[in-house]
C-alpha positions as CSV (number, residue, x, y, z in Angstrom):
1,M,-7.6,-12.5,-18.5
2,F,-8.9,-9.1,-17.3
3,L,-12.1,-10.6,-16.1
4,L,-10.2,-13.3,-14.3
5,R,-8.0,-10.8,-12.5
6,S,-11.0,-8.7,-11.6
7,F,-12.7,-11.8,-10.0
8,I,-9.5,-12.6,-8.1
9,Y,-9.3,-9.1,-6.8
10,L,-12.9,-9.3,-5.7
11,L,-12.2,-12.5,-3.8
12,C,-9.1,-10.8,-2.2
13,L,-11.2,-7.9,-1.0
14,A,-13.9,-10.2,0.3
15,G,-11.2,-12.3,2.1
16,V,-9.7,-9.2,3.7
17,A,-13.1,-8.1,4.9
18,S,-13.7,-11.6,6.3
19,L,-10.4,-11.5,8.1
20,I,-11.2,-8.1,9.6
21,Q,-14.4,-9.6,11.0
22,L,-12.7,-12.7,12.2
23,E,-11.2,-11.0,15.3
24,G,-14.7,-9.7,16.2
25,F,-16.2,-13.2,15.9
26,E,-13.4,-14.8,17.8
27,L,-12.9,-12.3,20.7
28,Q,-16.4,-10.7,20.6
29,Q,-16.5,-8.0,23.3
30,N,-12.8,-8.5,24.0
31,A,-11.8,-7.5,20.5
32,L,-9.6,-4.4,20.4
33,Y,-8.5,-3.9,16.8
34,S,-5.3,-2.2,17.9
35,E,-1.7,-3.3,18.0
36,E,-0.9,-7.1,18.0
37,T,-4.1,-7.9,16.2
38,L,-4.8,-9.8,12.9
39,T,-5.9,-6.6,11.2
40,E,-2.7,-4.8,12.1
41,H,-0.6,-7.8,10.9
42,M,-2.5,-7.7,7.6
43,Q,-1.6,-4.1,7.2
44,D,2.1,-5.0,7.8
45,I,1.9,-7.7,5.2
46,L,0.1,-5.6,2.6
47,T,2.5,-2.7,2.9
48,F,5.5,-5.0,2.8
49,L,4.3,-6.8,-0.3
50,S,3.5,-3.5,-2.0
51,A,6.9,-2.1,-1.4
52,I,8.6,-5.2,-2.8
53,L,6.4,-5.2,-5.9
54,F,6.9,-1.5,-6.6
55,F,10.6,-1.9,-6.2
56,Y,10.6,-4.9,-8.5
57,A,8.7,-2.8,-11.1
58,S,11.4,-0.2,-10.9
59,R,14.0,-2.8,-11.8
60,I,12.3,-4.0,-15.0
61,S,10.9,-0.8,-16.4
62,S,13.1,2.1,-17.4
63,K,10.1,4.3,-18.4
64,L,8.3,3.9,-15.1
65,K,11.4,3.5,-12.9
66,V,11.2,6.9,-11.1
67,A,7.5,6.6,-10.4
68,S,8.0,3.0,-9.2
69,V,10.8,4.0,-6.9
70,L,8.7,6.8,-5.4
71,L,5.9,4.3,-4.7
72,A,8.3,1.8,-3.3
73,A,9.7,4.4,-0.9
74,L,6.2,5.5,0.1
75,T,4.9,2.0,0.9
76,A,8.2,1.1,2.6
77,M,7.7,4.1,4.9
78,M,4.1,3.0,5.5
79,F,5.4,-0.5,6.4
80,V,7.9,1.0,8.8
81,R,5.3,3.1,10.4
82,E,2.9,0.2,10.8
83,F,5.8,-1.9,12.2
84,D,6.8,0.8,14.7
85,T,5.9,-1.1,17.9
86,Y,8.3,-4.0,17.1
87,L,11.1,-1.6,16.0
88,D,10.8,0.5,19.2
89,M,10.7,-2.7,21.3
90,Y,13.4,-4.8,19.7
91,V,15.7,-2.2,18.1
92,F,15.6,1.1,20.0
93,D,13.0,3.7,20.9
94,G,12.4,5.9,17.9
95,A,13.9,3.4,15.4
96,W,11.0,3.8,13.0
97,Q,11.5,7.5,12.7
98,T,15.2,7.0,12.0
99,I,14.4,4.5,9.2
100,V,11.7,6.7,7.7
101,Y,14.0,9.7,7.6
102,S,16.7,7.6,6.1
103,I,14.4,6.4,3.3
104,L,13.3,10.0,2.7
105,A,16.9,11.2,2.5
106,C,17.8,8.4,0.0
107,T,14.7,9.1,-2.1
108,F,15.6,12.8,-2.2
109,V,19.1,12.1,-3.3
110,Y,17.8,9.7,-6.0
111,L,15.3,12.3,-7.3
112,I,18.1,14.9,-7.6
113,R,20.0,12.5,-9.8
114,K,16.9,11.7,-11.9
115,R,15.4,15.2,-11.9
116,G,15.4,15.3,-15.7
117,I,13.0,12.4,-16.1
118,I,10.8,12.7,-13.0
119,F,7.9,14.4,-14.7
120,S,7.9,12.1,-17.8
121,S,8.0,9.0,-15.6
122,I,5.1,10.2,-13.4
123,Q,3.2,11.3,-16.5
124,A,3.6,7.8,-18.0
125,Y,2.4,6.2,-14.7
126,A,-0.6,8.5,-14.6
127,Q,-1.8,7.0,-18.0
128,I,-2.0,3.4,-16.8
129,P,-4.8,1.6,-14.7
130,S,-2.4,1.1,-11.7
131,Y,-2.4,4.9,-11.1
132,G,-6.1,5.1,-10.6
133,I,-6.2,2.1,-8.3
134,C,-3.2,3.4,-6.3
135,L,-4.7,6.9,-6.0
136,S,-7.9,5.4,-4.8
137,G,-6.0,3.5,-2.2
138,L,-4.0,6.5,-1.0
139,V,-7.2,8.7,-0.8
140,T,-8.9,5.9,1.2
141,L,-6.0,5.5,3.5
142,L,-4.8,9.0,4.1
143,A,-8.0,11.0,3.9
144,F,-11.2,8.9,4.2
145,S,-10.1,6.7,7.0
146,R,-8.8,9.6,9.0
147,I,-12.0,11.6,8.6
148,M,-14.2,8.6,9.5
149,G,-11.9,7.8,12.5
150,R,-12.4,11.2,14.2
151,G,-13.2,10.7,17.8
152,E,-15.4,13.8,17.9
153,F,-17.7,12.2,15.3
154,W,-18.2,9.0,17.1
155,H,-18.7,10.8,20.5
156,S,-21.3,13.0,18.8
157,I,-23.4,10.1,17.4
158,M,-22.9,7.7,20.3
159,G,-23.0,10.1,23.2
160,E,-22.6,8.4,26.6
161,S,-22.8,5.0,24.8
162,Y,-19.5,5.7,23.1
163,V,-17.4,2.6,22.6
164,R,-13.9,3.1,21.2
165,I,-13.8,-0.3,19.6
166,V,-16.5,0.7,17.1
167,K,-14.4,3.7,16.0
168,N,-11.3,1.4,15.8
169,I,-13.1,-1.2,13.7
170,V,-14.3,1.4,11.1
171,E,-10.9,3.3,11.0
172,E,-8.7,0.2,10.8
173,G,-11.1,-1.5,8.4
174,I,-11.0,1.4,6.0
175,E,-7.2,1.6,6.4
176,T,-6.9,-2.0,5.5
177,L,-9.1,-1.5,2.4
178,G,-6.7,1.3,1.3
179,Y,-3.6,-0.8,1.8
180,T,-5.3,-3.6,-0.2
181,L,-6.1,-1.3,-3.1
182,I,-2.4,-0.1,-3.1
183,L,-1.3,-3.7,-3.2
184,I,-3.6,-4.4,-6.2
185,S,-2.2,-1.4,-8.0
186,A,1.3,-2.7,-7.4
187,I,0.4,-6.1,-8.8
188,E,-1.2,-4.4,-11.9
189,L,2.0,-2.3,-12.4
190,V,4.2,-5.4,-12.2
191,L,2.0,-7.2,-14.7
192,L,2.2,-4.3,-17.1
193,C,5.9,-3.9,-16.7
194,R,6.4,-7.7,-17.3
195,K,4.2,-7.5,-20.4
196,Q,6.2,-4.6,-21.8
197,L,9.5,-6.3,-21.0
198,N,8.4,-9.5,-22.8
199,K,7.4,-7.4,-25.9
200,Q,10.8,-5.8,-25.9
201,H,12.5,-9.2,-25.7
202,H,10.3,-10.4,-28.5
203,H,11.2,-7.5,-30.8
204,V,14.9,-7.9,-30.0
205,G,14.6,-11.6,-30.8
206,N,12.9,-10.9,-34.1
207,G,15.6,-8.4,-35.0
208,V,18.3,-10.9,-34.4
209,T,16.5,-13.6,-36.3
210,D,16.1,-11.3,-39.4
């Protein structure tokens, strides 16, 4: 089962890479890799699915509930940030900031209520495979993509031949990789929580039978 999941994740990553390239093959020199592109839409979908899965994990696991809520809030804020253009256009200017601050406020209130079990929940999460995958995704997204997307770096190596689209492809591609890893970690977390939940039901059923 583990090997099958690994193969599926490999196919997913290959598929994401192919979709990132698709815009370049289709639009060639006219490709922008900015707002309103396939790559940006993929990021919207990846963050949205991650938030939903982390929230679902928080509903079915008491031990990992706090950690899952934190991850759900984080990915929800990422989704809102990626979706900012539509929110500013169809809701009101600055809507995404309002929503992000609201999520932060709700998360802060939740953590105050659960302050006694925050550490134990995060510690429990740090001991499962999902943690390593999620951490890799966050580092890729928040650090590596930003460093590789520095304009000064690309101006330095390209000089007068600087083409912004090249920088955008690298930065957006790495960001999408980070989002994909976070989604994989969310899937792994849900699978683990489901497995633990089924074991609990099995033990309860055996107790009733005896």
